[in-house]
Steps between C-alpha positions, in 0.01 A plus 500: 500500500608860422416753778487871417551771765320724426235572237354819647551705182351430155843502329608226742181301483470480120822309422434244774133458409629397157758274666223336699351370174822309439610385846377468858522853641395647831487877542552647848363836601644611836378812686515620858178477692431878488529517117297183458222636721491838327540399138406134486669268252559598136287322243693237313499360149303176545776311317731550799417361844584764764581417862444807724724521807450739788821604678598743778588859404865536393522147356689635198713757681582550866389152617571317175703228679184398686230588246659315214572193706129498580422551131719207392339273761157588367615433144644163599174405663300607196749366244698210646628398153652834399792452260558857379453828687462823297529830686397828336660749739830543690290509818497118488876468543476390872272207403783335309662421838211271591443295187650161419810505278320251271251769392586697190478877545403763243482882511251672269613864473218723369596830661793744520537576873774759444238748391324507836630746756629337817510147349878457515464212745268321258754540221765342722256218577443445127875463444521230765186332367628484140828358627328228702217371283547238228366730226358850448255623239502874421223675303749700296845447353617820662414373848665166429819653363528736793456214747771296325736795498443620857404184685779279361274217391569261215299563183373139505306577818310797341223523240266759352127438521327812370148596591238388252135509396195276508339332200191719533705805407559365150270661251291252291589695190829672576485693175187688609432692824202394707205723587578720802310417824397869504307677231600838354877440469614645170748297300787459465550424868842505664497379855683442825363217718621456857593735780496864387776629730842661527665221303343647186619799298202736524670771293539251216137389532380860480686534169339171381155629592551800275576302183245572223522134385375379843134440572520408871776470756358238736619461860382178667611456863509669839610865487773541767719769343504826703418840360864603466562206266294649222219247533242775550615679184484169309142440616406844370591405143183470284602164353592343832251254654574351842275214610673422830563155647313217331419148622794270430274237343403762234832671446589294191217669310668839545828372363327340202314815397816706445636601163837577660629400843728741690767429765633855570722442802730774627872433545561348845690212649176332604356517148828383346498173697128429495297241309166672431198271490331766285766453231406133452127573510553756224704251296217247522248744351662508156520881492828685443674614819694824535729515803774713641839337554470554876413130550782283370270202446314660209811440288426127514192547280622718215275329245193627686623796708640825359735638765567874491806667648343846540167685475542589136550137397209386717260756347612424146461126546157542652397733217606242239326212681175699527509600136585157358273282711745208456508235772788257571254224597534210740815430701577162657687390809383773742244321718529395862476141371817560300677631813378208709633246247845660506511527879390143551773377268761681709354378829492138382865527392620607844691246703587511870844383605 
């Protein structure tokens, strides 16, 4: 059995829900009793069995030596036949002291902790974790290469497992956009789907909204940018339509209705090392994607993504895409199932001394 600690975020749940269709997998969702009482337990993909565990406050920090010993005992009781343990955060480092040496250990790295103020201790924990586990998966090549360079780990113990998309995000006819879920959107529609926040270049989007070739600049997602970011000015543009957060089970319809998908990240270390789920959802829709070069991972999909090095290039490429109406069509190998197949192959190849 493969045990996953933890699956409390959607980008951690999706790859292992896909893995659960190929192997025996048990997800574990730990929380201290105060959080559990206030928030309850997150809803899970029904493909992945989730084991909720209530622990004392501080189980992942100041009393980790005690809390994680308790956690491992609960896991052993629930899963006596565990063969592989996957941890998704450096906070689980203390638990490695309690597990049997016969159990294979995996680190799934889906975040860049260096970009959080005051998280230096977590970065140090990550270094120790990567050095101790049998294998580490990183969601971007940048994160993997940095770990190899700075943590002194052999390349054979590291892999890239990018984020991905679900089969429902693939457009039935990738050469034609679907009908928008909302009436009154003038075509052609260029859109950003996902969090509308400081990671995006609002100045660039304002210029996009003023293009005469554009019908609608569509923003789908929670608006969390502050007024100084330029978000308010963007929302004032006549062609800009913001529909706010949408139910996740319906979000694929918004991707599929776009004539052009946009990934306009600003230059930052966080964006450089990230693996945006929205990128893969855009790729599944069949529409052309225009992106800034702020995210290194967009360079992996040059047949479907036009990466721009500056505002002028971005605007020109968007203008051409809107005018031509050409679509690159379907792309393969970007689903969570694809990621699960690759991870399982690595896990099955691991051998304990």
